[in-house]
C-alpha positions in Angstrom: 103.1 86.8 81.7 100.4 88.4 83.6 98.6 88.2 87.0 101.5 86.9 89.1 105.1 87.9 89.4 108.3 85.8 89.3 107.1 83.5 86.6 110.2 84.1 84.5 112.9 82.0 86.1 115.7 79.6 85.3 113.3 76.8 84.3 110.6 78.7 82.5 113.0 80.8 80.5 114.5 77.7 78.9 111.0 76.8 77.6 110.2 80.1 76.0 109.8 80.2 72.2 109.6 83.9 71.6 111.7 86.9 70.8 110.1 89.5 73.2 108.6 89.5 76.7 106.6 92.6 77.4 104.2 91.4 80.1 101.9 93.5 82.2 102.3 91.8 85.6 104.4 93.2 88.3 107.9 91.8 88.6 107.9 89.1 86.0 111.5 88.1 86.7 112.1 85.9 89.7 115.7 87.2 90.1 117.8 89.9 88.5 119.9 87.1 86.9 116.8 86.1 84.9 117.1 89.3 82.8 120.5 88.1 81.8 119.2 84.6 81.0 116.6 86.1 78.7 119.2 88.2 76.9 121.5 85.2 76.5 118.6 83.4 74.8 118.1 86.3 72.4 114.8 87.3 74.0 114.2 91.0 74.5 112.7 91.8 77.9 111.0 95.1 78.7 110.0 95.4 82.4 106.4 95.8 83.4 107.0 99.3 84.9 107.9 100.5 81.4 105.4 98.6 79.3 102.5 99.2 81.7 103.4 102.7 82.7 100.2 104.2 81.2 98.1 103.0 84.1 100.4 104.7 86.7 100.5 107.8 84.6 96.7 108.1 84.5 96.4 107.4 88.3 99.0 110.1 89.0 97.1 112.6 86.9 93.8 111.7 88.6 95.1 113.0 91.9 96.5 116.3 90.5 95.0 119.5 92.0 93.3 120.5 88.7 91.9 117.0 88.0 92.6 114.6 85.3 93.5 115.8 81.8 93.3 113.2 79.2 95.4 115.4 76.9 98.1 115.7 79.5 98.0 111.9 80.2 98.2 111.2 76.4 101.3 113.5 76.1 103.1 111.6 78.8 102.0 108.2 77.6 103.2 109.0 74.1 106.8 109.3 75.6 106.9 105.6 76.5 108.4 104.6 73.2 111.1 107.2 73.7 111.8 105.6 77.1 112.0 102.2 75.5 114.6 103.5 73.0 116.5 105.1 75.9 116.6 101.8 77.8 117.8 99.9 74.7 120.4 102.5 73.9 121.6 102.5 77.5 121.8 98.7 77.6 123.8 98.6 74.4 126.2 101.5 75.3 126.9 100.2 78.8 127.0 96.5 77.9 124.1 95.6 80.3 120.8 93.9 79.8 117.7 96.0 79.2 116.1 95.1 82.6 119.1 96.6 84.4 119.2 99.6 82.1 115.5 100.2 82.9 116.2 100.1 86.6 119.0 102.6 86.3 117.0 105.0 84.3 114.0 104.7 86.7 116.1 105.3 89.7 117.7 108.3 88.1 114.3 109.8 87.2 113.1 109.3 90.8 116.1 110.9 92.2 115.7 113.9 89.9 112.0 114.2 90.8 112.5 114.1 94.6 
């Protein structure tokens, strides 16, 4: 799903014929419960803010005092697979869906940064 948010909902999830949703739109899930619906159907869902993080990483680097460094951006972008692994491990260890694990990890990182 791309271009609009909230397209993954109770009705649309029932029609999906896939094993993974890794869209680039903001907020693909209509409700938090929809992450659970996907998981119950055996569909892995990785939120847009994880899958599409490279764009934000580049934008953040563009406003740094010393200007953009593609090497620095690439080093951070290359950590996205590790973040995905952390999300999946957290979900499994805590018995929660990956979308909830991703939010927990994101909030923790924000709190540690600010």
